[in-house]
N, C-alpha and C positions, 0 to 999 in steps of 0.2 A: 864728358866735356859738353858744355852748352852748345846748342845748334843755332844757326843764324836764322833770324826772322826779319820780317819787313819793318819799315818804320812805324812807330807808334802814331795813332791819329792825332796826338796833341802836337807833334813836332812842327808841322808846317805853320799852324797859327802862332806858335811860340817863336819860330824863327822870323815870321813877319813882325812880331812885337819887338824882338831883339834888334832887327834891322832898323825899324822906325825910331827906337830909343837911341841907337847909335847915330843915326842921321840927325837927331835933335841935339846931339853933342853930349849924350849921357854915357858914362862908362859903366860897365857891368862886370866888375872884378876882372877876371883873367879872360873873359870872352871878348873876342874881336870879330869884325865882319871881314870875311875873305871874299873878295871880288875877282872873278877871272872871266875871260871871254868864253861864251859857250862854244862847244866844239863843233856845232853845225851852224848856229845862227851867227856866231861872232859877237852877239849882244852881251853885255855885262850880266853876269849871274852871281848873286851874292848869297852867302850862308854864314851863320855864326860858327866860329871854331874857337877852341881854347888852346893856344900854343903852350908848350912846355919846354923847359930848358934841361938839357942833360949834358954834362961835361962841356958847358959853354956853347953848345949848339941848340938852335930852336927847332922844334918839330910840331907838326900837326898830325893827328891821327883821324882817319876815316873809319868809322865802325863798319860801314858798308863799303868794301873796297871797289864794288862795281856800282856804287851810287853816282849820281849825276855830278856832284862837286868834285869827287875823286877823279872821274873820267875827264872832266873839264880841266883840272889841274895837270893830269898827264898830258893832254893834248896841248895846252898852252905853255906850260913850263913857267909861267910868270903870272903875276897879278898884283893885287893890292890888299894890304891889311889896314883896316880902319878901327881906331879905338876912339869913340867920341869924334871930335874934329881932327884928330891926329891921323895922318895917312902915311903909309910906307910902301913904296914900290919894292916887290920881292920877286925872287925866282924860287922854284921848287925843284928838288931832286928827290925821286923816290928812293927809299932806303931798302937796299937789297941784303945788306950784311946782317946775318941772323943775330949776332951778338949785340949789335947796335939796336936791332928791333927789340930784342928782349930787354935791354937797358931802358929804352923809351918806354916800353909797356910796363915795366916794373915801377917806373916813376910816375906813371899816369895816375893811379889812384891817390897818390900823395899830393900831386900838383894840380890835378883836375878833378877834385872830389865831386863836383857838380856833374861830371861826365860819367861817373860810375853808374848811376841808375839807368842812363841811356844804354850803355854797353850791356848791362844785365838785361834789359828789355829787348835788346837786339839778339840775345842769346850768345853773345861772345864770351861772356864769363858769368859766374854764378853770384859773385860777391867781390868785395874790395881787396882781396888778398893779392898783394903784389906778385907773388909767385904764380898765382893762377893767371894773372895779366901777362906775365912773361911767357907763360906756356901757350897763351892765345896769340902770340906775336905774329904767327902765320895767317891768322884769320882777318887782319885788318890791313889797311894801307897806311904807310907812315911816310911822310914827306919832310925832308929837311928844308927849313925856310932860310934863305939867304938874301942879304940886301941886293937889290938890283944894281947892276953895274953900268 
């Protein structure tokens, strides 16, 4: 199985570009901007994510479960998803059920094709095989996205 690596150099500039494009009202396929309060500062922190839908439920996957945005989501439990000028307040629940985690990861390479190369670079998987993604379900953080109440 692949081993986890740090973020590739290109990710931070790419994330800045995506946030700027979204802020200008441009949509980028399945990519949305997730904004949550920072766990220490409380200041809004934004990062692009690509939600996917499995059995009518929406999820986001963090390739680095200890990464800043995943830790901020765990701490805040709520945030906002923005796609162009459309915004939705949401809550997050981390998925613990292994069967659900495997289903979400099996769907990932089909629904979030653009995210496959990043997970390969991070060392989570070697390629786009859905079964390999399902086997890697324990290596990532998966959050269910629910409308805020």
